[in-house]
C-alpha positions as CSV (number, residue, x, y, z in Angstrom):
1,M,87.7,80.7,78.7
2,Q,90.4,78.2,77.8
3,G,91.3,75.8,80.4
4,R,87.9,75.8,82.3
5,K,84.5,74.5,81.8
6,R,81.9,77.0,80.5
7,T,79.1,77.5,83.0
8,F,75.3,78.0,82.8
9,Y,72.0,78.5,84.3
10,E,69.0,76.1,83.0
11,F,65.7,77.7,83.4
12,F,62.4,75.8,82.9
13,A,64.8,72.7,83.0
14,G,62.4,69.8,82.5
15,G,64.3,66.7,82.4
16,G,67.5,68.6,81.6
17,M,67.8,68.1,77.7
18,A,69.5,71.4,77.2
19,R,72.1,70.2,79.9
20,A,72.5,67.1,77.9
21,G,73.0,68.9,74.7
22,L,75.4,71.4,76.1
23,G,77.7,68.4,77.3
24,A,80.6,67.6,79.3
25,G,82.4,70.9,78.7
26,W,79.8,72.8,80.4
27,T,78.9,72.9,84.2
28,C,75.5,73.7,85.4
29,L,75.5,76.3,88.2
30,F,71.7,76.5,88.6
31,A,68.7,74.7,87.2
32,N,64.8,75.4,87.8
33,D,61.8,73.7,87.0
34,F,58.1,74.0,88.6
35,D,56.8,70.4,87.8
36,P,57.4,67.9,90.6
37,M,57.7,65.0,88.1
38,K,60.2,66.6,85.9
39,C,62.2,67.7,88.9
40,V,62.4,63.8,89.8
41,T,63.5,63.0,86.4
42,Y,66.0,65.7,86.4
43,R,67.5,64.7,89.8
44,D,67.5,60.8,88.7
45,N,69.7,61.8,85.5
46,W,71.7,64.7,87.1
47,G,71.5,64.7,90.7
48,D,70.2,67.4,93.0
49,A,72.9,69.6,93.8
50,D,72.1,72.4,91.1
51,L,68.1,72.0,90.9
52,V,65.8,74.5,92.7
53,Q,62.4,73.0,92.5
54,G,59.3,75.5,92.4
55,D,58.0,78.4,90.7
56,V,60.5,80.8,88.7
57,A,58.7,83.7,90.3
58,E,60.1,82.6,93.8
59,V,63.6,82.2,92.7
60,S,65.8,84.9,94.1
61,V,69.0,86.5,92.3
62,G,70.8,85.3,95.2
63,Q,70.2,81.6,94.1
64,L,72.0,82.2,90.9
65,P,75.6,81.8,91.8
66,G,78.5,83.7,90.1
67,Q,78.4,84.9,86.6
68,A,77.4,82.5,84.1
69,D,78.7,82.0,80.4
70,L,75.1,81.2,79.5
71,A,71.5,81.4,80.6
72,W,69.4,78.9,78.7
73,A,65.5,79.3,78.9
74,S,62.9,77.3,77.1
75,F,60.1,79.0,78.7
76,P,56.6,77.3,78.3
77,C,55.0,77.3,74.8
78,Q,51.4,76.6,75.3
79,D,50.3,80.3,74.9
80,L,52.2,80.7,71.7
81,S,50.6,77.7,69.9
82,L,47.2,76.3,68.8
83,A,47.1,74.2,71.6
84,G,47.1,77.1,74.0
85,G,44.5,79.2,71.9
86,Y,47.3,81.7,71.0
87,K,46.9,83.6,74.3
88,G,50.4,85.0,73.7
89,L,53.3,86.1,75.7
90,G,51.4,88.7,77.8
91,R,53.3,91.9,78.9
92,A,55.6,92.9,81.7
93,G,53.8,93.2,85.0
94,D,51.1,90.8,83.5
95,N,53.0,87.6,84.4
96,Q,50.3,85.4,85.7
97,K,47.8,85.5,83.0
98,T,49.7,83.4,80.5
99,R,51.8,80.3,81.0
100,S,54.2,81.7,78.2
101,G,54.2,85.1,80.2
102,T,56.8,83.3,82.4
103,F,59.2,84.8,80.1
104,W,59.0,88.1,81.9
105,L,60.0,86.4,85.1
106,F,63.1,85.1,83.5
107,F,63.6,88.5,81.9
108,E,63.3,90.1,85.6
109,K,66.3,87.7,86.9
110,M,68.3,88.7,83.9
111,A,67.7,92.3,84.8
112,A,68.7,92.0,88.2
113,L,71.8,90.2,87.4
114,K,72.7,93.1,85.1
115,K,72.3,95.6,88.0
116,E,74.7,93.5,90.1
117,G,77.4,93.4,87.3
118,R,76.6,89.7,86.8
119,A,74.7,89.5,83.5
120,P,75.4,86.1,81.7
121,Q,77.9,86.5,78.7
122,S,75.2,84.8,76.6
123,I,71.3,84.0,76.6
124,V,69.5,81.4,74.4
125,L,65.8,81.4,74.4
126,E,64.0,78.4,72.6
127,N,60.2,78.1,71.7
128,V,57.8,77.2,69.2
129,Y,57.5,78.3,65.5
130,G,54.3,80.3,66.5
131,T,56.4,82.7,68.5
132,L,57.1,84.6,65.2
133,T,53.6,85.2,64.6
134,S,51.7,85.5,67.9
135,H,49.8,88.5,68.2
136,G,50.7,89.6,64.9
137,G,54.4,89.3,65.4
138,A,54.0,91.5,68.6
139,D,55.2,89.0,71.0
140,F,58.4,88.4,69.1
141,V,59.2,92.1,69.0
142,E,58.8,92.1,72.9
143,I,61.1,89.3,73.5
144,I,63.9,90.9,71.1
145,R,63.3,94.4,72.5
146,S,63.7,93.3,76.1
147,I,66.7,91.1,75.8
148,A,68.4,93.9,73.5
149,S,67.7,96.6,76.2
150,L,69.9,94.4,78.8
151,G,72.9,95.2,76.7
152,Y,72.9,92.3,74.2
153,K,73.3,91.9,70.4
154,L,71.2,89.0,69.2
155,G,69.9,87.2,66.2
156,A,67.4,84.3,65.8
157,M,67.0,81.1,64.0
158,V,64.5,78.5,62.9
159,I,65.9,74.9,63.4
160,D,63.9,72.1,62.5
161,A,65.0,68.8,64.5
162,K,64.5,66.5,61.4
163,R,68.2,67.7,60.3
164,F,69.3,65.9,63.4
165,V,66.6,63.2,64.3
166,P,63.7,61.5,62.6
167,Q,61.4,63.9,64.1
168,S,59.8,67.2,62.4
169,R,60.1,69.5,65.2
170,P,60.7,73.2,64.2
171,R,61.8,75.4,66.9
172,F,62.5,79.1,67.3
173,F,66.1,80.1,68.8
174,V,67.2,83.5,70.0
175,V,71.1,83.6,70.7
176,A,72.1,86.8,72.4
177,V,75.7,87.8,73.5
178,R,76.9,90.7,75.6
179,S,77.5,93.7,73.5
180,E,81.1,94.3,74.6
181,I,82.1,90.6,73.3
182,S,83.8,90.5,69.9
183,I,82.4,88.0,67.5
184,N,84.2,86.1,64.8
185,A,83.2,87.7,61.5
186,G,82.6,84.3,59.9
187,L,79.8,83.9,62.3
188,I,77.6,86.8,61.1
189,A,75.9,87.1,57.6
190,G,75.0,90.3,56.2
191,Q,71.6,89.1,55.4
192,P,69.1,86.4,56.3
193,C,69.8,82.8,54.7
194,K,67.0,80.7,53.8
195,T,68.5,77.6,55.8
196,W,67.9,79.2,59.2
197,H,65.9,82.4,58.6
198,P,62.6,81.5,56.8
199,K,60.1,84.0,55.6
200,A,58.2,84.2,59.0
201,L,61.3,85.4,60.9
202,V,62.4,87.9,58.1
203,A,58.8,89.5,58.3
204,A,59.0,89.3,62.2
205,H,62.3,90.9,62.1
206,D,61.0,93.7,59.6
207,L,58.4,94.8,62.7
208,L,61.3,95.6,65.1
209,P,62.0,99.1,65.9
210,A,64.9,100.8,64.2
211,N,66.8,101.2,67.6
212,V,66.4,97.3,68.2
213,K,67.7,96.5,64.7
214,K,70.9,97.9,65.5
215,S,71.4,95.3,67.8
216,W,70.3,92.4,65.6
217,L,72.6,89.8,63.9
218,W,71.8,87.3,61.2
219,W,73.7,84.2,62.9
220,K,75.7,82.3,60.3
221,L,76.0,78.7,60.7
222,P,77.3,75.7,58.5
223,D,74.7,73.1,57.3
224,P,74.6,70.1,59.5
225,P,75.8,66.9,58.1
226,P,73.1,64.5,56.7
227,R,71.1,63.1,59.4
228,A,72.2,59.6,60.0
229,A,69.1,57.9,61.8
230,T,65.5,56.9,60.4
231,L,62.3,56.4,62.0
232,S,62.3,52.8,61.0
233,E,65.6,52.1,62.9
234,L,64.2,53.7,66.2
235,I,61.2,51.4,66.3
236,E,61.2,48.1,68.3
237,D,59.3,45.1,67.5
238,R,59.2,44.4,71.3
239,P,58.8,47.7,73.0
240,T,58.8,48.5,76.6
241,G,56.0,50.2,78.2
242,V,53.3,49.5,75.2
243,S,51.6,46.8,73.6
244,W,50.7,46.4,70.0
245,N,47.0,47.2,69.3
246,S,44.6,44.2,68.5
247,P,43.7,43.6,64.9
248,E,40.3,45.1,65.6
249,V,42.0,48.5,67.0
250,T,44.1,48.7,63.9
251,R,41.1,48.2,61.4
252,H,39.3,50.9,63.2
253,I,42.3,53.3,62.9
254,V,42.6,52.4,59.3
255,G,38.8,53.1,58.9
256,M,39.6,56.6,60.2
257,M,41.7,57.5,57.3
258,S,40.8,59.8,54.5
259,D,41.2,58.6,51.0
260,V,44.5,60.5,50.8
261,N,45.7,58.8,53.7
262,V,44.4,55.3,52.5
263,A,46.4,55.8,49.5
264,K,49.6,56.5,51.3
265,L,49.0,53.1,53.2
266,T,48.2,51.1,49.9
267,D,51.5,52.7,48.5
268,A,53.4,51.3,51.8
269,Q,51.8,47.9,51.3
270,L,53.3,47.5,47.9
271,A,56.5,48.7,48.7
272,G,57.9,45.0,49.2
273,R,59.6,45.7,52.6
274,R,58.9,46.8,56.2
275,V,57.8,50.3,56.1
276,V,57.3,52.3,59.4
277,G,55.1,55.5,59.7
278,G,53.5,57.9,62.5
279,I,50.0,58.5,63.0
280,Y,48.1,61.4,64.8
281,R,44.7,61.7,65.2
282,R,43.1,64.9,64.1
283,T,39.6,66.5,64.0
284,R,39.0,67.4,60.3
285,P,35.8,68.6,58.4
286,D,34.3,66.0,56.1
287,E,33.1,66.6,52.6
288,N,29.8,67.9,54.1
289,G,31.7,70.2,56.8
290,I,31.1,68.0,59.6
291,K,33.9,67.7,62.0
292,R,35.4,63.9,62.3
293,Q,38.3,62.4,63.9
294,R,40.7,61.4,61.4
295,A,44.0,59.4,61.5
296,E,46.7,61.0,59.6
297,V,49.7,58.9,58.3
298,R,53.0,60.0,57.1
299,F,55.7,57.4,55.6
300,D,58.6,59.7,55.1
301,N,60.8,58.0,57.8
302,T,60.3,60.9,59.9
303,A,57.9,61.1,63.0
304,G,55.5,64.0,63.5
305,C,56.1,66.5,66.2
306,L,56.0,65.0,69.8
307,R,53.7,66.9,72.0
308,T,52.7,66.5,75.6
309,P,50.0,63.9,76.2
310,A,46.9,66.5,77.0
311,G,44.6,64.0,75.9
312,G,45.0,60.8,73.8
313,S,44.8,62.7,70.5
314,S,48.0,64.3,71.0
315,R,50.1,61.0,71.7
316,Q,51.7,60.0,68.5
317,S,51.1,56.1,67.3
318,I,53.2,54.2,64.8
319,I,52.1,51.9,62.1
320,V,54.3,49.2,60.8
321,V,53.4,47.8,57.4
322,D,54.7,44.6,55.6
323,G,52.8,43.7,52.9
324,D,49.1,42.7,54.0
325,R,50.5,42.7,57.6
326,I,49.6,46.0,59.4
327,R,50.3,46.8,62.8
328,T,49.8,49.8,65.1
329,R,50.5,51.0,68.6
330,L,51.5,54.1,70.6
331,L,55.1,55.4,70.5
332,S,57.1,53.9,73.5
333,P,58.6,56.0,75.8
334,R,62.2,55.0,75.0
335,E,61.3,55.6,71.2
336,A,60.0,59.0,72.1
337,A,63.5,59.7,74.0
338,R,65.3,58.5,71.1
339,L,63.4,60.9,68.9
340,M,64.6,63.6,71.0
341,G,68.1,62.6,70.6
342,L,68.4,61.3,74.3
343,P,71.0,58.5,75.1
344,E,69.8,55.1,76.0
345,H,71.0,55.6,79.4
346,Y,68.8,58.2,80.2
347,K,66.5,57.6,82.9
348,L,62.7,58.0,81.8
349,P,59.6,58.2,84.6
350,P,58.0,54.8,85.0
351,R,54.6,56.1,84.0
352,Y,53.7,56.3,80.3
353,N,52.3,59.9,80.1
354,D,55.1,61.2,82.3
355,A,57.5,59.8,80.1
356,Y,56.1,61.0,77.1
357,H,55.5,64.6,78.7
358,V,59.2,64.9,79.8
359,C,60.1,64.1,76.0
360,G,57.4,66.1,74.3
361,D,58.1,69.3,76.4
362,G,61.9,69.1,76.0
363,V,64.4,70.6,73.4
364,V,66.1,68.1,71.0
365,V,69.6,67.3,72.5
366,P,71.6,67.3,69.2
367,V,70.1,70.8,68.3
368,V,71.6,72.1,71.7
369,R,74.8,70.6,70.9
370,Y,74.8,72.0,67.4
371,I,74.0,75.4,68.5
372,A,76.9,75.1,71.3
373,Q,79.5,73.8,69.2
374,Q,79.0,75.9,66.1
375,L,78.1,79.3,67.8
376,L,78.2,79.6,71.6
377,E,81.5,77.8,72.2
378,P,83.5,79.6,69.4
379,V,82.1,82.8,70.6
380,L,82.7,82.5,74.4
381,D,86.1,80.8,73.8
382,A,87.4,83.5,71.8
383,G,86.3,86.3,74.0
384,T,87.6,89.7,72.5
385,T,90.4,88.2,70.5
386,R,88.8,87.6,67.4
387,P,87.7,90.0,64.7
388,T,85.0,92.4,66.0
389,L,81.5,92.6,64.7
390,A,82.6,95.9,62.9
391,A,85.0,94.0,60.8
392,A,81.9,91.7,59.7
393,E,79.9,95.0,58.5
């Protein structure tokens, strides 16, 4: 591996955030996305030489050149989350019933590559935390069982982006490596650790069949350095693409807060400095059980998880408090991009909802870089020259 760039395929590529995180040491051989708007964004930032626009079901194995070092797939998450009603992953042969069932289309490509002797050296899957509990853990079992059946040893981690950027965004990552590749013993733990393996992941692992557990690894990564950026530092007084709300609209938003959230606002007013927070609108039952729209605020210098703008309630607003002066507005597209760890030169779509959608649907760039730097690159660069898995056991 030394002396050449590592290669990768980027499935469900969106705006190319996995590509941004992998960085200059990696070469993209193939990228694919179905959404025309996201494909325009991808081309604006990366060119179109490697991008195939269209349904992943229509992608042929012949369009996947060579044998990649990595296949990255951030497959659609809607049906593994509350927003999609927890419809779930579906099952092989049932691909069109759920959006998250596109995982099986990706799996079919990997299985076909294996038959041709071109299976990627590694695979990374990324999705929402709800993947661990979807269908009582059955979807997790299917994902792990399927990838292991292709001849990979693998493990999973939950990484919250708030360790790297001021956004709370826990995500589930599966990292799989071809079984014949030896792995440095220092990258494998004998048991789960609280940092990367929360109780929900351990419980999901316990559901795996015994033969699949033989392929399981508890990945061992160092703690990342303390996060440098705060939400306050990323928020602009003169944003582009959004305007500050009128005092009347701000009073209306404050009026939607519960007593608990009003108390948070009061504390921010008494702080004696500029305080920045994030606001989401939620539907909550009141003291009489009647559902009402509420404005929920957080002032911990970390934004809530960015989501796609499927209706105004899912778009995050910010609130800036400086004593008696309170201002509110939507998060700007550039601020959303910063919360995803994208560089300032990253080109966003001109329409607000499109820009927010690209960001809300993406993977956080520094998280990708961390996984690549701490795990993928050491494994791939070492090849079979490092201590074997057996040495770690």
